N, C-alpha and C positions, 0 to 999 in steps of 0.2 A: 504494500500500500504506500510505497514511497512516492512522495510528491503529490499525493491526493489529500485535500483538506476535507475532513469531516466536520463541517461547520454549518452554522445557521446562515442562510441567505445564499446569494449567488456567488460562487467562487469558481475559479478555473482549475483544471487539473494541472499537474506539475509538468516538468520538462519532458517526461516520458512521451507525451503525445504532442509536444510542441506547443501546447497552450491552445489548441484548436477546439478541443471538446469542452463543453461547459456542462456543469452539473449542479443540481440543487441537492444538498445533503443537509440533514438535520442532526445537530448534536448540541452540546451544552452552550458554547459561545462561538462567536465568529472570530476565528483566529487570523484569517486572512493570510495563510501560509502558502498561497498558490505557487509562487516562484522562488521562495526562499527556503532552502533546506535549513533545518535546525531552528527555525523561528517557533517559539512556544508562546502560549498565552501568558504573558507576564503582567506587568502593570497595565491598567486599562487606559490611563490618560497620561499625557506628559505633565511635568511640573510647569509652573508659571514661567520660569526662566527657559525651560526647554521649548515651551510653546512660543515664547518671544523669539528665540533663535530660529525656530521653524517658520514663523511668520516672516522673518527677514531673509529666508531662503536657505537656512542651515539644515543639516540632516539631524534626524532624531536617532536615538540608540536603536539597535537592531530589534530589541524586544518590543518596540513600539511601531514596527512596520505595519502590523495589522490595523493599528489605530489610524495610520496615514491612509491606508486603503479605505477604511470606513469614512474618514474625514473627506475624502475626495469622491466618494460614491454615494453618500447618504442623500436623503431627500433634500436636505438643506445645503448641499455642496456649494451652490452659487452664493448663498448668504455667508457661508463660512469663508469663501474666497474674498468677498467684499469686506468682511471683518479683518482678515489678514492685510488687505490693501489699506484699510483705514489705519491700522496700527503702523504700517510703513509710512503713512503720510503724517502721522501725529507729530514727530519732531520738526518737520518742515513747517507745519501749520503753527506750532508754538513759536518757532523762530520768527516766522512772518509777523505774527501778532506782537511779539515781545520786543524785537530788535529793530525792525524797519522804522526809520524816522519819518512817519507820516501820521496824519490824523487817524484816530482809532477806527472810524467808519471805513476809511480806505483800506486799512490793514485787514479788517474783518472781511470786507467784500473780496479782497484779493485772496485771502485764505480760503474762503468758501468757494469762490470761482475756480481757483486752482485745484481744490479738492474734488469738485464735481468733474472737472475735466480729467483729472488723474483717474478717477473711478470709472469714467467712460472708457478711457484707454485700457484700464485694467480689465474691464468686461470684454473688450475686443479680443483679448488673449486668454480668456478664462480656461478654455479647454486645453490649450498648449501648456499653460502654467500648471494646471492640476496634473496633467500627464507627466510633466517633468518632475513634480514632487513624487509621484508614484514610482517613476523610474529610479529616482534617488533613494527611495525606500527599498529597492531591490526587486521590484516587479517588472515584468516585460512591458515594453511600450504598447499602449493601446488597452491595457488591462482595465483602467478606470472607465474608459468610454464603453468598452464591451459590457462591463458590469452594470453601468447605468442603462444601457440599451436593453439588457436582459430584464432589468427591473421594470423598465417602461413597458416592455412587451408583456410581461406578466400582469402588470396593472391593466393593460388593454384587454387581455384575455379574461381577467376577472370581471371587468366592467361589462363585457359583451356576452358573458356566459348566460345562457337561457335558464339555467338552474339556480342562479344566484340572484335572488330578488329580495329587496329590503334587508340586506345584510345577512341573509340566511346562507349557510354553507361557507366553506372556506377551502382554499387550495393548499393550505399548509399541511 
């Protein structure tokens, strides 16, 4: 069973099949060990300092690679990306408001305008940025996009199922 994750949620099989087969398996927790040998379910979340380093583009320890995969494939992955981008902007905004020699109204409007523009550009590269984070965590390129697509397909199937009415039944 080398390379196969027995996890909750969509995961990819390991290097044995080249990452082409996808499978849904159910077990205790989602470890996200698809492409990393030796990754075990350790801590569930990074510390505040680790998260700040991660938000600025740093790597997390190996035992948190499953969390990186969850972070980039959960329902709220876009909001999480925006939160990381906002944290990256925070020092620049503070400097703009505190240091620039101009009236306060100008400084605030420049900070808000620059932040909005930066977040728009950040959203333009949201898929590439999250895929890069997944690759840095040790997973194959395209893993996050494939997992998000599988989740979306599963949601479409559940919505269109003729036997699922008013919340009755489940595909779990």
